[in-house]
C-alpha positions as CSV (number, residue, x, y, z in Angstrom):
1,M,-60.5,85.5,61.9
2,K,-58.7,82.5,60.7
3,P,-57.8,82.3,57.0
4,K,-59.9,79.1,56.7
5,H,-63.0,81.0,57.8
6,Q,-62.2,83.9,55.5
7,I,-62.1,81.5,52.5
8,I,-65.4,80.0,53.6
9,I,-67.0,83.4,54.0
10,A,-65.6,84.5,50.6
11,I,-67.0,81.3,49.0
12,I,-70.4,81.9,50.6
13,V,-70.5,85.5,49.4
14,W,-69.4,84.5,45.9
15,I,-72.2,81.8,45.9
16,I,-74.8,84.4,47.1
17,F,-73.7,86.9,44.4
18,T,-73.6,84.2,41.7
19,F,-77.1,83.0,42.6
20,A,-78.4,86.6,42.8
21,G,-76.9,87.2,39.3
22,I,-78.5,84.1,38.0
23,I,-81.9,84.9,39.5
24,S,-81.7,88.5,38.2
25,Y,-80.8,87.1,34.7
26,Q,-83.6,84.7,34.9
27,A,-86.1,87.4,35.9
28,I,-85.0,89.5,32.9
29,Q,-85.4,86.5,30.6
30,I,-88.9,85.8,32.0
31,E,-89.8,89.4,31.4
32,K,-88.6,89.2,27.8
33,L,-90.6,86.0,27.3
34,E,-93.7,87.6,28.7
35,E,-93.2,90.5,26.3
36,R,-92.8,88.1,23.4
37,L,-96.0,86.2,24.5
38,D,-97.9,89.5,24.5
39,Q,-96.6,90.3,21.0
40,V,-97.7,86.8,19.8
41,E,-101.1,87.2,21.4
42,T,-101.5,90.6,19.6
43,R,-100.4,89.0,16.3
44,M,-102.8,86.1,16.8
45,K,-105.7,88.6,17.4
46,T,-104.6,90.4,14.2
47,V,-104.5,87.1,12.2
48,E,-108.0,86.2,13.5
49,E,-109.2,89.6,12.6
50,V,-107.8,89.4,9.1
51,F,-109.4,85.9,8.6
52,G,-112.7,87.3,9.8
53,Q,-112.4,90.2,7.3
54,A,-111.5,87.8,4.5
55,E,-114.5,85.7,5.4
56,A,-116.8,88.7,5.3
57,I,-115.4,89.8,1.9
58,K,-115.7,86.2,0.5
59,Q,-119.3,86.0,1.6
60,R,-120.1,89.3,0.0
61,I,-118.4,88.4,-3.3
62,N,-120.2,85.1,-3.4
63,R,-123.6,86.8,-2.9
64,V,-122.9,89.2,-5.7
65,N,-121.0,87.0,-8.1
66,P,-120.9,83.3,-7.3
67,K,-118.6,82.7,-10.3
68,A,-115.8,84.9,-8.9
69,N,-112.8,83.4,-7.3
70,A,-113.8,84.9,-3.9
71,P,-110.8,83.7,-1.8
72,D,-108.2,85.1,-4.3
73,I,-110.0,88.4,-4.6
74,A,-110.6,88.7,-0.8
75,Y,-107.0,88.1,0.2
76,T,-105.7,90.4,-2.6
77,I,-108.0,93.2,-1.4
78,L,-106.8,92.7,2.2
79,H,-103.1,92.6,1.2
80,L,-103.4,95.8,-0.8
81,A,-105.6,97.5,1.9
82,Y,-102.8,96.9,4.5
83,K,-100.0,97.8,2.0
84,Y,-101.5,101.1,1.1
85,Q,-103.5,101.9,4.3
86,V,-106.9,102.0,2.6
87,D,-110.0,100.7,4.3
88,Y,-110.6,97.2,2.9
89,R,-114.4,97.7,3.2
90,Q,-114.2,100.7,0.8
91,I,-112.1,98.7,-1.7
92,T,-114.6,95.8,-1.5
93,A,-117.6,98.1,-1.9
94,Q,-116.1,100.0,-4.8
95,A,-115.2,96.8,-6.5
96,E,-118.8,95.7,-6.2
97,V,-120.1,99.0,-7.6
98,E,-117.5,99.2,-10.4
99,S,-117.5,95.6,-11.7
100,A,-119.7,93.3,-9.6
101,Y,-116.4,91.5,-8.7
102,R,-115.7,90.6,-12.3
103,V,-111.9,90.6,-12.7
104,D,-112.3,90.6,-16.5
105,A,-114.6,93.7,-16.6
106,V,-113.9,96.2,-19.3
107,G,-115.5,99.6,-19.4
108,R,-116.5,101.7,-22.5
109,L,-113.5,104.0,-22.0
110,G,-111.0,101.2,-21.6
111,E,-111.3,100.8,-17.8
112,R,-110.1,97.5,-16.6
113,G,-110.6,95.1,-13.7
114,L,-112.4,95.1,-10.4
115,L,-112.0,98.8,-9.8
116,Q,-112.4,99.8,-13.5
117,V,-109.0,101.6,-13.6
118,R,-108.6,103.9,-16.5
119,P,-105.5,103.4,-18.6
120,A,-104.2,106.9,-17.7
121,T,-104.7,106.2,-14.0
122,F,-102.9,102.8,-14.4
123,F,-99.9,104.3,-16.1
124,E,-99.7,107.0,-13.4
125,H,-100.2,104.8,-10.3
126,G,-99.8,101.2,-11.5
127,S,-97.1,98.9,-12.8
128,G,-97.2,95.7,-14.7
129,N,-100.0,94.9,-17.1
130,I,-103.4,96.6,-17.0
131,E,-105.0,93.4,-18.3
132,D,-103.9,91.5,-15.1
133,W,-106.6,92.1,-12.6
134,R,-104.2,92.1,-9.7
135,D,-102.0,94.8,-11.3
136,S,-105.1,96.8,-12.1
137,L,-106.5,96.4,-8.6
138,E,-103.2,97.5,-7.1
139,A,-103.2,100.6,-9.3
140,G,-106.7,101.4,-8.2
141,V,-106.0,101.0,-4.5
142,K,-102.7,103.0,-4.8
143,Y,-104.8,105.7,-6.5
144,M,-107.3,105.6,-3.6
145,A,-104.4,106.0,-1.1
146,W,-103.1,109.0,-3.2
147,L,-106.6,110.6,-3.2
148,N,-106.9,110.1,0.5
149,R,-103.6,111.8,1.1
150,H,-104.2,114.7,-1.2
151,Y,-107.9,115.3,-0.9
152,G,-108.9,113.7,2.4
153,E,-111.3,111.4,0.7
154,S,-111.4,109.0,-2.3
155,I,-114.9,107.8,-3.0
156,L,-116.1,110.9,-4.8
157,S,-112.8,111.7,-6.4
158,Y,-112.3,108.2,-7.6
159,N,-115.6,108.4,-9.5
160,A,-115.6,111.9,-10.9
161,G,-112.0,112.8,-10.8
162,P,-110.2,114.8,-8.1
163,N,-110.5,118.1,-9.8
164,H,-114.0,117.9,-11.1
165,P,-115.8,121.1,-10.0
166,R,-119.1,119.3,-9.3
167,K,-117.8,115.9,-8.1
168,H,-120.2,116.1,-5.1
169,I,-123.2,116.3,-7.5
170,V,-121.8,114.0,-10.2
171,S,-120.8,111.3,-7.7
172,R,-123.7,111.5,-5.2
173,G,-125.3,108.3,-6.4
174,Y,-122.0,106.5,-6.6
175,F,-121.1,107.6,-3.1
176,V,-124.4,106.3,-1.8
177,R,-124.0,102.9,-3.5
178,V,-120.4,102.5,-2.1
179,R,-121.6,103.5,1.4
180,R,-124.4,100.9,1.2
181,G,-121.9,98.3,0.1
182,I,-119.7,99.1,3.1
183,E,-122.8,98.8,5.4
184,R,-123.8,95.5,3.9
185,L,-120.2,94.2,4.3
186,E,-120.2,95.3,8.0
187,A,-123.6,93.7,8.5
188,G,-122.6,90.4,6.8
189,L,-125.2,90.8,4.1
């Protein structure tokens, strides 16, 4: 074989390997883009789901308390639900039972805010100012998460206290009202 042919063959082989490398690289890039698109689609579904949840919460708040700032309350509930891994429907229903969505609600024992958080509970699970409804709500949701982790439930314990010997009896009516609230929220009522 003549050296001229060897050079041509070497150039052709080099071109083939270069194109094969480029094609392989492009295939990998396309695969990565497809993965990213799947992630974006999943995030979009999540965003749509969150907006749907927020809309359901706002509608419920407006039915119960038309004077409430429903968007602010709804988005704060959703934020805290995801932050502390507590069911947003439970938070919403308990806020309805505890305060009828009144952010300025004050109980006879000094409880504050949407979830009627007691001062002792706030100081144990909260931060900031108990008078600020967002801080109070966060303390209540954080307490719910703590109850779920330690007792496997939080509705009965939230109402009667986690160590109350008869919490199932004391909190039966409360539990029923919260469950009905969750059902109404799910049904869009």
